[in-house]
KEZA-177097 format. One record per residue (C-alpha): residue number from 1; chain; x, y, z. Coordinates in steps of 0.1 Angstrom, whole numbers. Example, Ala and Ser with C-alpha at 12.3 -4.5 7.8 and 13.67 -1.06 7.14 Angstrom:
BEGIN
[1,'A',[123,-45,78]],
[2,'A',[137,-11,71]],
***
This chain:
BEGIN
[1,'A',[1,-2,-2]],
[2,'A',[19,35,-11]],
[3,'A',[-10,63,-8]],
[4,'A',[-4,97,-12]],
[5,'A',[-29,127,-1]],
[6,'A',[-30,168,-9]],
[7,'A',[-50,188,0]],
[8,'A',[-38,209,-29]],
[9,'A',[-70,197,-50]],
[10,'A',[-92,199,-22]],
[11,'A',[-115,231,-15]],
[12,'A',[-97,255,11]],
[13,'A',[-129,258,32]],
[14,'A',[-129,215,35]],
[15,'A',[-89,208,34]],
[16,'A',[-86,208,73]],
[17,'A',[-113,186,78]],
[18,'A',[-102,164,51]],
[19,'A',[-68,163,61]],
[20,'A',[-78,154,96]],
[21,'A',[-100,124,82]],
[22,'A',[-70,109,64]],
[23,'A',[-46,111,95]],
[24,'A',[-75,94,115]],
[25,'A',[-84,68,92]],
[26,'A',[-49,56,87]],
[27,'A',[-34,61,124]],
[28,'A',[-53,73,153]],
[29,'A',[-88,85,159]],
[30,'A',[-86,115,180]],
[31,'A',[-98,154,182]],
[32,'A',[-82,177,159]],
[33,'A',[-80,215,156]],
[34,'A',[-61,243,140]],
[35,'A',[-57,279,146]],
[36,'A',[-55,291,105]],
[37,'A',[-85,267,90]],
[38,'A',[-83,296,59]],
[39,'A',[-48,290,53]],
[40,'A',[-43,252,57]],
[41,'A',[-25,231,34]],
[42,'A',[-5,198,41]],
[43,'A',[6,167,25]],
[44,'A',[6,131,41]],
[45,'A',[19,101,23]],
[46,'A',[12,64,39]],
[47,'A',[31,31,31]],
[48,'A',[32,-5,45]],
[49,'A',[63,-24,57]],
[50,'A',[51,-55,70]],
[51,'A',[29,-54,99]],
[52,'A',[43,-18,100]],
[53,'A',[29,14,86]],
[54,'A',[49,46,78]],
[55,'A',[37,77,68]],
[56,'A',[52,112,61]],
[57,'A',[34,143,75]],
[58,'A',[41,178,61]],
[59,'A',[13,203,80]],
[60,'A',[10,239,95]],
[61,'A',[3,236,133]],
[62,'A',[-26,219,145]],
[63,'A',[-31,203,177]],
[64,'A',[-44,165,184]],
[65,'A',[-63,152,216]],
[66,'A',[-72,120,224]],
[67,'A',[-89,118,253]],
[68,'A',[-112,89,272]],
[69,'A',[-145,91,251]],
[70,'A',[-117,85,220]],
[71,'A',[-106,54,239]],
[72,'A',[-140,43,246]],
[73,'A',[-152,49,212]],
[74,'A',[-124,43,189]],
[75,'A',[-102,17,210]],
[76,'A',[-67,19,194]],
[77,'A',[-37,-3,210]],
[78,'A',[-9,6,188]],
[79,'A',[20,26,193]],
[80,'A',[32,55,176]],
[81,'A',[70,61,168]],
[82,'A',[75,98,159]],
[83,'A',[106,111,136]],
[84,'A',[107,151,136]],
[85,'A',[128,154,108]],
[86,'A',[123,192,102]],
[87,'A',[98,213,127]],
[88,'A',[88,210,162]],
[89,'A',[58,193,186]],
[90,'A',[51,191,222]],
[91,'A',[35,156,232]],
[92,'A',[18,153,269]],
[93,'A',[12,114,279]],
[94,'A',[12,99,313]],
[95,'A',[21,131,331]],
[96,'A',[49,140,311]],
[97,'A',[54,165,284]],
[98,'A',[83,164,258]],
[99,'A',[94,190,233]],
[100,'A',[102,173,200]],
[101,'A',[124,194,178]],
[102,'A',[147,182,148]],
[103,'A',[159,144,150]],
[104,'A',[140,140,180]],
[105,'A',[126,105,184]],
[106,'A',[96,98,207]],
[107,'A',[73,72,214]],
[108,'A',[33,78,222]],
[109,'A',[9,50,230]],
[110,'A',[-28,50,211]],
[111,'A',[-42,30,242]],
[112,'A',[-44,60,266]],
[113,'A',[-47,96,265]],
[114,'A',[-22,126,242]],
[115,'A',[-21,154,234]],
[116,'A',[1,167,207]],
[117,'A',[8,199,194]],
[118,'A',[25,196,162]],
[119,'A',[38,222,135]],
[120,'A',[56,193,112]],
[121,'A',[76,206,82]],
[122,'A',[84,169,76]],
[123,'A',[73,145,103]],
[124,'A',[80,108,99]],
[125,'A',[54,87,119]],
[126,'A',[56,47,126]],
[127,'A',[25,28,135]],
[128,'A',[34,-5,154]],
[129,'A',[9,-33,168]],
[130,'A',[10,-33,202]],
[131,'A',[17,-69,208]],
[132,'A',[49,-64,179]],
[133,'A',[63,-42,203]],
[134,'A',[59,-54,237]],
[135,'A',[70,-90,228]],
[136,'A',[104,-75,224]],
[137,'A',[102,-51,249]],
[138,'A',[76,-54,276]],
[139,'A',[83,-18,295]],
[140,'A',[76,4,262]],
[141,'A',[45,16,272]],
[142,'A',[68,30,302]],
[143,'A',[85,52,281]],
[144,'A',[62,74,260]],
[145,'A',[66,110,256]],
[146,'A',[104,113,265]],
[147,'A',[133,118,242]],
[148,'A',[146,81,232]],
[149,'A',[181,79,236]],
[150,'A',[189,117,231]],
[151,'A',[220,126,212]],
[152,'A',[233,92,213]],
[153,'A',[246,76,183]],
[154,'A',[220,49,186]],
[155,'A',[193,73,182]],
[156,'A',[207,83,151]],
[157,'A',[211,48,139]],
[158,'A',[174,41,144]],
[159,'A',[164,74,127]],
[160,'A',[185,64,96]],
[161,'A',[165,34,95]],
[162,'A',[132,53,95]],
[163,'A',[142,75,70]],
[164,'A',[156,49,47]],
[165,'A',[125,27,54]],
[166,'A',[101,56,42]],
[167,'A',[114,60,9]],
[168,'A',[127,23,-5]],
[169,'A',[106,11,-30]],
[170,'A',[96,-26,-22]],
[171,'A',[63,-28,-37]],
[172,'A',[58,-66,-41]],
[173,'A',[87,-78,-21]],
[174,'A',[65,-87,9]],
[175,'A',[91,-109,23]],
[176,'A',[118,-79,21]],
[177,'A',[90,-58,37]],
[178,'A',[87,-81,69]],
[179,'A',[126,-85,72]],
[180,'A',[130,-49,70]],
[181,'A',[100,-41,97]],
[182,'A',[115,-67,121]],
[183,'A',[148,-49,118]],
[184,'A',[134,-16,125]],
[185,'A',[115,-28,157]],
[186,'A',[147,-47,168]],
[187,'A',[164,-15,167]],
[188,'A',[136,3,182]],
[189,'A',[141,-23,211]],
[190,'A',[178,-19,216]],
[191,'A',[173,22,217]],
[192,'A',[145,15,246]],
[193,'A',[168,-4,266]],
[194,'A',[192,19,262]],
[195,'A',[167,46,277]],
[196,'A',[159,28,307]],
[197,'A',[193,31,313]],
[198,'A',[192,64,310]],
[199,'A',[161,68,330]],
[200,'A',[176,46,359]],
[201,'A',[205,67,360]],
[202,'A',[186,97,358]],
[203,'A',[163,87,388]],
[204,'A',[188,77,405]],
[205,'A',[206,114,404]],
[206,'A',[175,128,417]],
[207,'A',[169,106,444]],
[208,'A',[207,118,457]],
[209,'A',[196,151,450]],
[210,'A',[167,153,467]],
[211,'A',[181,138,501]],
[212,'A',[210,161,496]],
[213,'A',[184,194,492]],
[214,'A',[164,178,526]],
[215,'A',[196,182,543]],
[216,'A',[207,214,536]],
[217,'A',[170,224,544]],
[218,'A',[172,208,576]],
[219,'A',[202,227,585]],
[220,'A',[191,260,576]],
[221,'A',[157,263,589]],
[222,'A',[164,294,610]],
[223,'A',[173,315,580]],
[224,'A',[142,333,575]],
[225,'A',[152,345,537]],
[226,'A',[163,309,523]],
[227,'A',[145,307,492]],
[228,'A',[147,284,463]],
[229,'A',[175,305,444]],
[230,'A',[198,297,477]],
[231,'A',[188,264,481]],
[232,'A',[196,256,443]],
[233,'A',[226,271,444]],
[234,'A',[241,255,470]],
[235,'A',[234,221,455]],
[236,'A',[253,236,422]],
[237,'A',[216,232,400]],
[238,'A',[189,252,384]],
[239,'A',[162,262,407]],
[240,'A',[144,245,376]],
[241,'A',[161,216,378]],
[242,'A',[151,214,416]],
[243,'A',[115,221,411]],
[244,'A',[113,191,385]],
[245,'A',[133,171,416]],
[246,'A',[107,176,440]],
[247,'A',[77,171,416]],
[248,'A',[85,137,417]],
[249,'A',[78,134,455]],
[250,'A',[44,154,450]],
[251,'A',[59,191,463]],
[252,'A',[78,222,456]],
[253,'A',[110,229,475]],
[254,'A',[91,261,491]],
[255,'A',[64,236,502]],
[256,'A',[91,210,514]],
[257,'A',[109,241,534]],
[258,'A',[78,254,551]],
[259,'A',[66,218,561]],
[260,'A',[96,213,578]],
[261,'A',[96,244,597]],
[262,'A',[62,240,611]],
[263,'A',[74,202,621]],
[264,'A',[101,215,637]],
[265,'A',[87,241,653]],
[266,'A',[56,217,665]],
[267,'A',[82,195,680]],
[268,'A',[102,219,702]],
[269,'A',[69,235,713]],
[270,'A',[54,197,722]],
[271,'A',[86,183,739]],
[272,'A',[92,215,757]],
[273,'A',[123,227,740]],
[274,'A',[113,264,740]],
[275,'A',[101,286,767]],
[276,'A',[83,311,743]],
[277,'A',[60,307,712]],
[278,'A',[82,338,699]],
[279,'A',[112,314,701]],
[280,'A',[97,287,685]],
[281,'A',[87,307,655]],
[282,'A',[121,328,650]],
[283,'A',[144,297,659]],
[284,'A',[129,276,626]],
[285,'A',[125,305,603]],
[286,'A',[94,323,608]],
[287,'A',[97,361,607]],
[288,'A',[60,371,611]],
[289,'A',[44,358,646]],
[290,'A',[10,360,634]],
[291,'A',[14,341,605]],
[292,'A',[28,315,624]],
[293,'A',[3,313,644]],
[294,'A',[-26,312,615]],
[295,'A',[-7,284,597]],
[296,'A',[2,263,631]],
[297,'A',[-35,260,638]],
[298,'A',[-47,252,604]],
[299,'A',[-19,226,602]],
[300,'A',[-23,212,637]],
[301,'A',[-60,221,650]],
[302,'A',[-44,241,683]],
[303,'A',[-29,272,688]],
[304,'A',[14,273,695]],
[305,'A',[2,287,730]],
[306,'A',[-21,261,737]],
[307,'A',[5,234,727]],
[308,'A',[30,250,751]],
[309,'A',[5,257,778]],
[310,'A',[-2,218,775]],
[311,'A',[32,207,780]],
***
């Protein structure tokens, strides 16, 4: 199957709807929208390669969204592999967001909701039957919405295979098509295996950074001017990196800081290690006594004064 679609011959008012129907038919049913229907013009070519389907897409900016309703009304369990030859996009799936630029390869899963904001001057897509990939690499569904082996030679090799497969003329050569499809999936599996190693290494480094930052915060609770920039600088990372690490634990550096300050002041009051409420507040970084009393009562249901008198 070698098919080419273009909106050149379609009435201007119908171009986007025509093109969206073509993409949904050959790939994934999803909602689509575009910021400028009036000037929309796109090209889409699709071909079979064994059990895989390859396509090249070129279009203005547009947006795809596959939600729970699509999953119910149009079930689809294929994986999609995207190589951005030229252009860019932003894919969100499974709580992750990845920006795709020239040369980047990303994976997404039709069996789960996603959004994809695209401006593809040239984007190569490979539709992969689910079992074809999972039998080679069972953890594939955990590696969506991330750069695969970003910048590594193995990713460039996979990209070259996708480019070559998209232009090779193999009509009528089913055996050759099947062999090439199998080789492409084997290479993708190798890239995913490399990605798992990278992800584990990043996770390990994040855990170390999280623990070091927690220790630093605990040692500087008395500094009422302590902020994210100072904390990040002490760890030799950017505030953005620190925010990502804490987000993995469901919090932010500042939320963690104030939580530790409250817990430390509560312990000091409960155990009688301070004689006055002001001492508990100022010793653990609160510069405003009234604010300290309000957040303390909200957190523990009693005022600091009550807890101190009780001791």
